[in-house]
C-alpha positions as a Markdown table, in Angstrom:
| # | Residue | x | y | z |
|---|---|---|---|---|
| 1 | Met | -19.6 | -18.7 | -11.2 |
| 2 | Leu | -17.5 | -14.4 | -11.0 |
| 3 | Arg | -20.3 | -12.5 | -11.5 |
| 4 | Val | -19.4 | -10.4 | -14.3 |
| 5 | Pro | -19.2 | -6.8 | -15.1 |
| 6 | His | -20.4 | -5.5 | -18.6 |
| 7 | Leu | -16.5 | -4.9 | -19.7 |
| 8 | Val | -16.5 | -8.7 | -19.5 |
| 9 | Arg | -19.7 | -9.5 | -20.9 |
| 10 | Ala | -18.9 | -7.7 | -23.2 |
| 11 | Leu | -16.1 | -10.2 | -23.9 |
| 12 | Leu | -17.8 | -12.7 | -23.2 |
| 13 | Ile | -20.6 | -12.4 | -25.6 |
| 14 | Leu | -17.6 | -12.4 | -28.2 |
| 15 | Leu | -16.0 | -15.6 | -27.4 |
| 16 | Phe | -19.0 | -17.2 | -26.7 |
| 17 | Leu | -19.9 | -15.2 | -30.5 |
| 18 | Ala | -17.5 | -17.0 | -31.3 |
| 19 | Leu | -17.5 | -20.8 | -30.2 |
| 20 | Val | -20.7 | -21.2 | -31.5 |
| 21 | Ser | -21.3 | -18.6 | -34.9 |
| 22 | Pro | -20.7 | -20.3 | -38.1 |
| 23 | Leu | -17.5 | -21.6 | -39.7 |
| 24 | Arg | -15.1 | -19.7 | -42.2 |
| 25 | Ala | -31.8 | -37.5 | -20.5 |
| 26 | Asp | -29.3 | -41.2 | -21.4 |
| 27 | Thr | -31.5 | -44.2 | -22.2 |
| 28 | Pro | -29.0 | -47.0 | -21.7 |
| 29 | Asn | -31.1 | -49.5 | -22.9 |
| 30 | Gly | -30.9 | -48.6 | -25.9 |
| 31 | Lys | -35.0 | -48.6 | -26.8 |
| 32 | Pro | -36.5 | -45.5 | -27.9 |
| 33 | Thr | -37.9 | -43.1 | -25.1 |
| 34 | Asp | -41.1 | -41.1 | -25.6 |
| 35 | Ala | -41.1 | -38.5 | -28.1 |
| 36 | Lys | -43.4 | -35.7 | -26.5 |
| 37 | Lys | -41.4 | -35.5 | -23.2 |
| 38 | Ala | -38.1 | -36.9 | -23.9 |
| 39 | Val | -36.2 | -34.0 | -24.5 |
| 40 | Ser | -32.2 | -34.2 | -25.5 |
| 41 | Lys | -29.0 | -32.6 | -23.8 |
| 42 | Phe | -26.3 | -31.5 | -25.6 |
| 43 | Ile | -23.3 | -30.2 | -23.6 |
| 44 | Arg | -23.0 | -29.6 | -19.9 |
| 45 | Leu | -21.0 | -28.4 | -16.9 |
| 46 | Gln | -19.7 | -31.5 | -14.4 |
| 47 | Arg | -18.5 | -30.6 | -10.9 |
| 48 | Asn | -16.9 | -32.1 | -8.0 |
| 49 | Asp | -17.8 | -32.6 | -4.5 |
| 50 | Gln | -16.6 | -29.3 | -3.9 |
| 51 | Lys | -19.2 | -27.3 | -6.4 |
| 52 | Gln | -15.6 | -26.6 | -9.3 |
| 53 | Pro | -16.2 | -27.4 | -12.4 |
| 54 | Thr | -13.5 | -29.8 | -13.8 |
| 55 | Ser | -15.2 | -30.6 | -17.1 |
| 56 | Leu | -18.0 | -29.6 | -19.9 |
| 57 | Glu | -19.1 | -31.7 | -21.9 |
| 58 | Thr | -20.5 | -32.2 | -25.1 |
| 59 | Ala | -23.3 | -35.0 | -26.0 |
| 60 | Ile | -23.9 | -37.2 | -29.4 |
| 61 | Val | -27.5 | -38.7 | -28.7 |
| 62 | Arg | -28.8 | -41.3 | -31.5 |
| 63 | Tyr | -32.5 | -41.8 | -33.1 |
| 64 | Val | -33.6 | -44.3 | -34.4 |
| 65 | Pro | -37.2 | -44.3 | -36.3 |
| 66 | Ala | -40.1 | -44.2 | -33.6 |
| 67 | Ser | -41.8 | -47.2 | -35.4 |
| 68 | Gly | -38.2 | -49.6 | -34.9 |
| 69 | Glu | -38.1 | -50.4 | -38.7 |
| 70 | Gly | -36.2 | -49.2 | -41.1 |
| 71 | Gly | -32.8 | -49.6 | -40.0 |
| 72 | Leu | -32.6 | -46.3 | -39.6 |
| 73 | Thr | -29.9 | -44.5 | -37.6 |
| 74 | Val | -29.1 | -40.8 | -37.0 |
| 75 | Asp | -26.4 | -39.4 | -34.6 |
| 76 | Leu | -26.3 | -35.8 | -34.1 |
| 77 | Ile | -22.6 | -35.0 | -32.6 |
| 78 | Ala | -22.2 | -31.7 | -31.1 |
| 79 | Ala | -19.8 | -29.8 | -30.7 |
| 80 | Val | -17.8 | -26.6 | -29.6 |
| 81 | His | -15.3 | -25.0 | -32.0 |
| 82 | Val | -12.4 | -25.1 | -29.9 |
| 83 | Gly | -11.1 | -27.7 | -27.4 |
| 84 | Asp | -9.0 | -30.0 | -26.7 |
| 85 | Lys | -7.1 | -31.7 | -28.7 |
| 86 | Gly | -8.3 | -35.2 | -27.0 |
| 87 | Tyr | -11.0 | -33.8 | -27.8 |
| 88 | Tyr | -11.1 | -34.2 | -31.6 |
| 89 | Glu | -9.0 | -36.9 | -31.4 |
| 90 | Lys | -11.9 | -39.6 | -30.2 |
| 91 | Leu | -14.0 | -36.7 | -32.9 |
| 92 | Asn | -12.3 | -38.2 | -35.1 |
| 93 | Lys | -12.6 | -41.8 | -34.1 |
| 94 | Gln | -15.7 | -41.4 | -33.7 |
| 95 | Met | -16.9 | -39.6 | -37.6 |
| 96 | Glu | -15.3 | -43.4 | -39.0 |
| 97 | Gln | -17.8 | -44.7 | -38.5 |
| 98 | Tyr | -20.6 | -43.3 | -40.6 |
| 99 | Asp | -22.1 | -43.7 | -44.1 |
| 100 | Val | -22.8 | -40.1 | -44.6 |
| 101 | Leu | -20.9 | -37.4 | -42.2 |
| 102 | Leu | -23.1 | -33.7 | -42.2 |
| 103 | Tyr | -20.3 | -31.1 | -41.3 |
| 104 | Glu | -21.1 | -26.7 | -41.0 |
| 105 | Leu | -19.2 | -24.3 | -43.0 |
| 106 | Val | -21.1 | -21.4 | -44.2 |
| 107 | Ala | -19.5 | -21.2 | -47.7 |
| 108 | Ala | -20.0 | -22.6 | -50.5 |
| 109 | Pro | -21.9 | -25.6 | -51.4 |
| 110 | Gly | -19.0 | -28.3 | -51.6 |
| 111 | Thr | -16.6 | -26.8 | -50.0 |
| 112 | Arg | -14.2 | -29.2 | -47.9 |
| 113 | Ile | -11.4 | -27.8 | -45.1 |
| 114 | Pro | -8.1 | -29.1 | -45.7 |
| 115 | Lys | -6.4 | -31.0 | -43.6 |
| 116 | Gly | -4.7 | -28.7 | -40.5 |
| 117 | Gly | -7.5 | -26.3 | -41.2 |
| 118 | Lys | -6.0 | -22.8 | -43.0 |
| 119 | Arg | -5.1 | -19.7 | -41.7 |
| 120 | Asp | -7.5 | -16.8 | -42.9 |
| 121 | Ser | -6.2 | -13.4 | -41.1 |
| 122 | Asp | -8.7 | -11.0 | -42.9 |
| 123 | Asn | -11.7 | -12.7 | -41.3 |
| 124 | Pro | -12.6 | -10.8 | -38.0 |
| 125 | Leu | -14.5 | -14.4 | -37.0 |
| 126 | Ala | -11.0 | -16.3 | -37.5 |
| 127 | Leu | -9.1 | -13.6 | -35.8 |
| 128 | Met | -11.6 | -14.5 | -32.6 |
| 129 | Gln | -11.2 | -17.7 | -32.8 |
| 130 | Gln | -7.7 | -17.5 | -32.4 |
| 131 | Val | -7.7 | -15.6 | -29.8 |
| 132 | Thr | -9.8 | -17.5 | -27.8 |
| 133 | Lys | -7.7 | -20.4 | -28.4 |
| 134 | Thr | -4.3 | -18.7 | -27.4 |
| 135 | Met | -6.5 | -17.0 | -24.8 |
| 136 | Leu | -8.0 | -20.7 | -23.3 |
| 137 | Gly | -5.2 | -22.9 | -24.5 |
| 138 | Leu | -7.9 | -24.7 | -27.0 |
| 139 | Glu | -7.1 | -26.3 | -30.2 |
| 140 | Leu | -9.1 | -25.2 | -33.4 |
| 141 | Gln | -12.8 | -27.6 | -34.4 |
| 142 | Thr | -11.1 | -26.4 | -38.6 |
| 143 | Glu | -7.8 | -27.3 | -37.8 |
| 144 | Gln | -7.9 | -30.5 | -35.9 |
| 145 | Val | -10.9 | -32.2 | -37.7 |
| 146 | Asp | -10.4 | -34.3 | -40.8 |
| 147 | Tyr | -13.1 | -32.4 | -43.0 |
| 148 | Thr | -11.0 | -34.3 | -46.1 |
| 149 | Lys | -12.3 | -38.1 | -44.6 |
| 150 | Lys | -14.4 | -39.5 | -48.0 |
| 151 | Asn | -17.7 | -39.7 | -45.8 |
| 152 | Phe | -17.7 | -36.3 | -44.7 |
| 153 | Leu | -20.4 | -34.0 | -47.2 |
| 154 | His | -20.4 | -30.5 | -46.8 |
| 155 | Ala | -24.9 | -29.7 | -46.5 |
| 156 | Asp | -24.7 | -25.8 | -44.5 |
| 157 | Met | -25.7 | -22.3 | -45.9 |
| 158 | Ser | -23.1 | -20.2 | -48.7 |
| 159 | Pro | -23.0 | -16.2 | -47.5 |
| 160 | Glu | -25.4 | -15.6 | -50.3 |
| 161 | Gln | -28.3 | -18.1 | -49.1 |
| 162 | Met | -27.8 | -16.3 | -45.5 |
| 163 | Ala | -28.4 | -13.0 | -46.8 |
| 164 | Ala | -31.1 | -14.0 | -49.6 |
| 165 | Ala | -33.0 | -16.3 | -46.6 |
| 166 | Ile | -32.7 | -12.4 | -44.5 |
| 167 | Lys | -34.2 | -10.5 | -47.5 |
| 168 | Asp | -37.3 | -13.5 | -48.2 |
| 169 | Arg | -38.5 | -12.4 | -44.8 |
| 170 | Gly | -38.4 | -8.9 | -45.3 |
| 171 | Asp | -34.9 | -7.7 | -43.2 |
| 172 | Asp | -32.6 | -5.4 | -43.9 |
| 173 | Gly | -29.3 | -4.2 | -42.0 |
| 174 | Leu | -31.9 | -1.4 | -39.4 |
| 175 | Thr | -34.8 | -4.5 | -39.2 |
| 176 | Leu | -31.2 | -6.4 | -37.8 |
| 177 | Phe | -30.3 | -3.8 | -35.3 |
| 178 | Leu | -33.3 | -3.2 | -33.6 |
| 179 | Gly | -34.0 | -7.1 | -33.5 |
| 180 | Val | -30.5 | -7.5 | -32.3 |
| 181 | Ala | -30.3 | -4.6 | -29.6 |
| 182 | Ala | -33.8 | -5.8 | -28.4 |
| 183 | Asp | -32.9 | -9.2 | -27.2 |
| 184 | Leu | -30.0 | -8.0 | -25.9 |
| 185 | Leu | -32.0 | -5.8 | -23.7 |
| 186 | Arg | -35.1 | -8.4 | -23.0 |
| 187 | Gln | -31.9 | -10.4 | -22.1 |
| 188 | Gln | -30.3 | -8.0 | -19.8 |
| 189 | Asn | -33.6 | -6.5 | -18.5 |
| 190 | Leu | -34.6 | -10.8 | -17.3 |
| 191 | Gln | -30.4 | -10.9 | -15.9 |
| 192 | Gln | -31.9 | -7.9 | -14.0 |
| 193 | Arg | -34.9 | -9.2 | -12.3 |
| 194 | Lys | -33.2 | -12.8 | -11.4 |
| 195 | Gln | -30.4 | -10.9 | -10.1 |
| 196 | Gln | -32.8 | -9.5 | -7.5 |
| 197 | Lys | -34.6 | -11.7 | -6.7 |
| 198 | Glu | -31.0 | -14.3 | -6.0 |
| 199 | Pro | -28.1 | -11.4 | -5.0 |
| 200 | Ser | -25.1 | -13.5 | -5.9 |
| 201 | Lys | -22.6 | -13.2 | -3.4 |
| 202 | Glu | -20.1 | -13.6 | -5.8 |
| 203 | Ala | -17.1 | -11.6 | -6.9 |
| 204 | Asp | -16.4 | -9.6 | -9.6 |
| 205 | Val | -13.8 | -10.4 | -12.1 |
| 206 | Asp | -11.4 | -7.6 | -12.7 |
| 207 | Pro | -10.7 | -7.6 | -16.1 |
| 208 | Leu | -7.2 | -6.0 | -15.4 |
| 209 | Ala | -6.2 | -8.5 | -12.6 |
| 210 | Leu | -6.6 | -11.2 | -15.1 |
| 211 | Leu | -4.3 | -9.8 | -17.4 |
| 212 | Leu | -1.2 | -10.3 | -14.6 |
| 213 | Asp | -2.7 | -14.1 | -13.9 |
| 214 | Ala | -0.8 | -16.9 | -14.6 |
| 215 | Glu | -4.7 | -18.8 | -14.2 |
| 216 | Ala | -6.5 | -15.7 | -15.8 |
| 217 | Gly | -6.8 | -18.6 | -19.1 |
| 218 | Leu | -8.4 | -21.4 | -17.1 |
| 219 | Lys | -10.7 | -18.8 | -15.1 |
| 220 | Met | -11.9 | -18.2 | -17.5 |
| 221 | Lys | -12.4 | -20.9 | -19.0 |
| 222 | Arg | -14.7 | -21.5 | -16.4 |
| 223 | Thr | -16.7 | -19.0 | -16.7 |
| 224 | Met | -17.0 | -19.7 | -20.7 |
| 225 | Ala | -18.7 | -23.6 | -19.7 |
| 226 | Glu | -21.2 | -21.1 | -17.3 |
| 227 | Gln | -22.4 | -19.3 | -20.0 |
| 228 | Leu | -21.8 | -22.1 | -22.7 |
| 229 | Gly | -24.0 | -24.5 | -20.0 |
| 230 | Asp | -27.0 | -21.3 | -21.3 |
| 231 | Leu | -26.8 | -23.3 | -24.2 |
| 232 | Glu | -29.6 | -26.1 | -22.7 |
| 233 | Ser | -32.3 | -24.0 | -22.6 |
| 234 | Gly | -32.5 | -24.0 | -26.5 |
| 235 | Ala | -31.3 | -20.3 | -28.4 |
| 236 | Gly | -29.4 | -20.1 | -25.4 |
| 237 | Asn | -27.4 | -15.9 | -25.0 |
| 238 | Leu | -27.6 | -16.2 | -29.9 |
| 239 | Gly | -31.2 | -14.2 | -29.2 |
| 240 | Gln | -34.0 | -14.8 | -31.2 |
| 241 | Thr | -32.6 | -12.8 | -34.5 |
| 242 | Leu | -29.2 | -14.1 | -34.5 |
| 243 | Asn | -31.2 | -18.1 | -33.1 |
| 244 | Thr | -33.3 | -17.4 | -36.7 |
| 245 | Ile | -29.6 | -17.0 | -39.3 |
| 246 | Leu | -27.1 | -18.5 | -37.6 |
| 247 | Val | -29.0 | -21.2 | -36.3 |
| 248 | Thr | -32.5 | -22.3 | -37.7 |
| 249 | Asp | -32.2 | -21.1 | -41.2 |
| 250 | Arg | -29.0 | -23.1 | -41.5 |
| 251 | Asn | -30.4 | -26.0 | -39.7 |
| 252 | Lys | -32.9 | -26.1 | -42.5 |
| 253 | Ala | -30.6 | -26.6 | -45.2 |
| 254 | Ala | -28.3 | -29.2 | -43.8 |
| 255 | Leu | -31.8 | -31.8 | -43.3 |
| 256 | Lys | -32.7 | -30.9 | -47.1 |
| 257 | Val | -29.1 | -33.0 | -47.6 |
| 258 | Phe | -30.2 | -34.8 | -44.8 |
| 259 | Gln | -33.4 | -36.2 | -46.6 |
| 260 | Thr | -31.2 | -37.0 | -49.8 |
| 261 | Glu | -29.2 | -38.9 | -48.4 |
| 262 | Met | -32.0 | -41.1 | -47.1 |
| 263 | Ala | -33.4 | -41.3 | -50.3 |
| 264 | Lys | -30.3 | -42.8 | -51.7 |
| 265 | Gly | -30.5 | -45.6 | -48.7 |
| 266 | Lys | -28.1 | -44.5 | -46.5 |
| 267 | Lys | -28.8 | -46.1 | -42.7 |
| 268 | Lys | -26.2 | -44.8 | -41.0 |
| 269 | Ile | -25.8 | -40.9 | -40.9 |
| 270 | Gly | -23.9 | -38.5 | -38.7 |
| 271 | Ile | -24.7 | -34.5 | -38.8 |
| 272 | Phe | -22.0 | -32.4 | -37.1 |
| 273 | Tyr | -22.7 | -29.2 | -35.9 |
| 274 | Gly | -22.5 | -26.4 | -33.2 |
| 275 | Ala | -24.7 | -27.7 | -30.3 |
| 276 | Ala | -26.6 | -24.3 | -30.4 |
| 277 | His | -28.0 | -25.8 | -33.5 |
| 278 | Met | -28.8 | -29.5 | -31.4 |
| 279 | Pro | -31.9 | -28.7 | -29.7 |
| 280 | Asp | -33.0 | -27.8 | -33.1 |
| 281 | Phe | -32.4 | -30.6 | -35.4 |
| 282 | Glu | -34.0 | -32.5 | -32.4 |
| 283 | Lys | -37.4 | -31.2 | -33.0 |
| 284 | Arg | -37.2 | -31.9 | -36.4 |
| 285 | Leu | -35.9 | -34.8 | -36.3 |
| 286 | Arg | -38.5 | -35.7 | -34.3 |
| 287 | Glu | -42.0 | -33.7 | -36.1 |
| 288 | Asp | -40.7 | -34.3 | -39.5 |
| 289 | Phe | -38.6 | -37.5 | -39.8 |
| 290 | Gly | -40.7 | -39.4 | -36.9 |
| 291 | Leu | -37.0 | -40.1 | -35.3 |
| 292 | Val | -36.8 | -40.4 | -31.4 |
| 293 | Pro | -33.7 | -40.3 | -29.0 |
| 294 | Val | -32.1 | -43.7 | -27.4 |
| 295 | Ser | -29.7 | -43.0 | -26.1 |
| 296 | Thr | -25.9 | -40.5 | -25.0 |
| 297 | Thr | -22.6 | -40.6 | -24.9 |
| 298 | Trp | -20.9 | -37.6 | -23.4 |
| 299 | Met | -17.3 | -36.8 | -24.3 |
| 300 | Pro | -15.3 | -34.2 | -22.7 |
| 301 | Ala | -14.6 | -31.1 | -24.7 |
| 302 | Trp | -12.9 | -28.5 | -22.5 |
| 303 | Asp | -11.0 | -29.8 | -19.1 |
| 304 | Leu | -11.8 | -27.8 | -16.6 |
| 305 | Arg | -9.7 | -28.6 | -13.4 |
| 306 | Leu | -7.3 | -26.6 | -11.8 |
| 307 | Arg | -4.0 | -26.5 | -12.6 |
| 308 | Glu | -0.5 | -24.7 | -12.7 |
| 309 | Arg | 0.1 | -22.2 | -15.3 |
| 310 | Gly | 2.6 | -19.7 | -15.6 |
| 311 | Leu | 2.8 | -16.6 | -17.2 |
| 312 | Glu | 5.6 | -17.0 | -18.8 |
| 313 | Glu | 4.0 | -20.2 | -20.8 |
| 314 | Leu | 0.7 | -17.7 | -21.7 |
| 315 | Leu | 3.3 | -15.4 | -23.5 |
| 316 | Phe | 4.8 | -17.7 | -25.1 |
| 317 | Arg | 1.9 | -19.4 | -26.1 |
| 318 | Leu | 0.3 | -16.1 | -27.9 |
| 319 | Ile | 4.1 | -15.3 | -29.3 |
| 320 | Arg | 4.1 | -18.9 | -30.8 |
| 321 | Glu | 0.5 | -18.4 | -31.6 |
| 322 | Gly | 1.1 | -14.9 | -33.7 |
| 323 | Ile | 4.2 | -16.2 | -35.7 |
| 324 | Lys | 2.8 | -19.3 | -36.9 |
């Protein structure tokens, strides 16, 4: 992986948030694993024999009651918010099988995304995701996933509910700023200590050179894939403050909807959220609902194999996306 200077690292953090922010171990025998020992992975980077990344994959992990009774199956369907078109086609097919599919969207209760998504040029996050999509040669989840299916059910918080949860913890703009700043400094200190113990021999990324590089999209995609691999450690690069706001609070809201659907007798339930949410979801499914993982299915989200892509093609894509 390329070593990233401060300027590029800041860009990667912004792109990372566009991938995981809110939208506006395998057991093939099928037997429940020991809930105290098994820790599932939800995103991984595949490499070839030369250690070059070939694909970024997300997981669908299935859970059943530890008692083996009741006939309930729950799938945690991890996702990245931009991916290859074929990735979302497979997800659409997968999500047809559930009695109910709970999805994330920070919006008023019951909100559905229209088929094909909608462009919101006034939304900074939406603009960031569009830029990410174009630069990396990927597609937006909100444009490719069919949220109009009858079994789809909104299971998230509204902006007002998120703000209320923040105030209930005693936070305001100042405490949030200080919390995020402390998290970033902590991560930077840990990174510096790691580099001191394991000096890197990799070259810096030159952001100006990337602008004229016909393979810039693939190189940036590979670097981002390396960063996304940190999600396996839980909060990943979000830090504790953002993790609480963007993950923990919303997961609690989603599981209230989940509990209601179980009470209605739904037996096959899918929970479709960003990969950053999944370690916390798994912990709560185990501790609060007595569920354990029984299988993992991996789905390629990003093709990272080297291909020739001319600068003209990248410029054409930027122009095409800008005039839609």
